[in-house]
N, C-alpha and C positions, 0 to 999 in steps of 0.2 A: 503493499500501500504506499502510497506516495503521498508523505504529508506537504511535501514543498511543490510538488507538482499540480497538487488539487486545489491550493490556495490562488484566489484571483488576483491578479497584478491591476492596480489602479494606475490610469493614464495621469500624469502630472498637468497641472495647469500649463498651456503652450506647446504641449506634445501631442504628435499624431501619429497612431500606428496605422500601416496599411498592409496587405498581404496579396501578394500576386504570384501566380505560380511558383509557389512554394517558398516565397522569398519575404521576409519580414522587413520594413523599412520602417524606421524611426525618426520623424524628424522633430527639433525642436529649436530652442534659441539659440544654443552654442552650436548647431550640426546635426550632420544625419548619420546614421548609420544602418548595416544593413546585414542580414543573417540568414542565410538557407537554412531551411529545417525540412525534414523527411516525413515521408507520408504517413508515419507511425503517429505524429502528433497533428490533432485537429484545433485550429485557432478559432474563438467565438468573441467578437469585438462589438460591445453596445455597452451603452450607456456610461463611458469612461471606464470600462474595465475590460481587461482580456481574460479570459479563462481558456485553458487548454485542456484537450481532452484526449486520451490514446484509444487506438483502434482495437486492441486486443490486450489480455493480461501477459503477454509473453514477456520474457525475462528484459530481452533488447528495448522492447516498447516500453518498460517501467522505468529502465534507465533513462532513458531519452526523454520520458515527460518531465521529470525535475530539472533535468540538465536545460532544456529549451526554455522552461519557464524561469530560471535564475539568468540564463542569457538576455531573453526579453526584458526582464525588470534591469537587469545592468545597464543595458542599451536604455532605456528610458531615464533611468537616473544620470548617465553619463550625458546624454543631449540636454537635460535640464538642469542638472547640478555640477558635473564634471567628478573628476576623478584628481587626487593629489598626493604624492609621496614625497616625503621628506628623507634625506638621506645627509647622516653625519660623517663626516672625516674626520676620524681620531687618529693623530699620529703627529709628529714631529716635522713641518715642513710639507705636510698635506695640503693641497691646495686645488681648487676648481675655478675655470675660468669658463663664461659662455660668450660666443660670438656667433650671432645667428643660430645655426642648427648644429653647431660644433662644440662639442663639450671636452676642454682639456683640461685631463686630470694629474696633477703631480702627486704621487702616492709612495715615492721612496725609492722606486727604482731609479736606474742611470738616464732613463728617459722619459719624457712625458707623455701619456697615452691621450690619442684625440679618438674621440667617438664622434660619427656624424648621426645623429639621432633622426627619426622618421620627421615627416612635416607636420604630423598630427600631434607631435608633443611640443610644448611650450617649456622648455629648460631655462631655471634661472638658478644662478651661484649667489648665494648667501654667504658674507664672511663680518661677523662681529666680534670686537675685541672681548678676549676672556672666552670666549667660546667657540668648538671648534668649527671649522667650515661646513657648509651645508649645500646640497644639492636637490630642488626642487623641481619635479616634474609635474606638470598640469596636461590632461587630456581629456577627451569624451569616452574615451575606449579603454574599459578596464582591463581588458587581456593584454593588450598592447604596453600598456604603461608600466603592467606587472613584469612582464617579460624584458623591457628596457630596464626597470630598477634592479631585477635580479642579475642580469648583464651586467650593470654598474658594481654591484655587490659582488659578484665575482671575479673582479678586477683585483681586490684586497680583502678577503675575507677576513672578518676580525678575530684574532688570535687570542686564547683563553689564558695566557700568560701575563701580558701586557696591556691587553685590551683595543691593542690598535688594528685599524681596518677600517672599511665602509659596512657601518649599520644604519639601520631603519631608525629615525628617531621613536624614543622610547623603548627601543628593543633592548633586552636585558641580556649580558653577554655572561656565561657562567664562567667565574675565574676560578684558576688553578694556583696553588702555592708555589711551585716551581720544587727544583731539587735541593734547595738552601733547606725549607722545611722537612724534609724529609730525615733529616738527621736526630 
C-alpha cells in the first residue's frame, strides 16, 4: 500500500500542471519543468489538486506510484519556491569564487578546481570574516541541484580527524580522536 502515492498534491498559487502524451509539464513563476511518466500511473487534475492512481497492484507499479507522486510534488515546489543548498568549505586556505556559471574552488590541492555548472543553477560564493566560506546553489530542479551539490562535496569530503572538507550547512561530522588518544 503506497501511503505517499495516495496522498493528493495541492497545486500552489501561480503554478499550472498539464499532461500531454505521458509528459507532465509544470509551469510556475520561477520557470517550467517536465517529467515523462509511464502508463502504469494515471493522473487526475481537478480543483487545484493532482491525484495519482495506479493501473494494477504489480510490484513495479506500486513502486512507481509513490515515485511519480514525489517527482510531481518536487516539480511544483521547485517552480513556485525553488530549492537552495548551502555548503561550507572548512579548512585553512579553502576559497570559492564564482564568475558566471564557473565555480572556482581552492581546496588545498596544488591547483584550483574549476567547475562549469549547468545554466539551470544559480551559484553564489559567500565569505564572511570569522566564518568558513560558503557555496550557495539555487535552482528549480531538486534532482539537478542535489547532483551538483554531491559532486562539489565529493571533491574534498569531510575527514573525521580535523573536520576539514566540504560539508552541507548544519551537517554534523563525527570526529575521531586520532592515534595520540589511543595510548
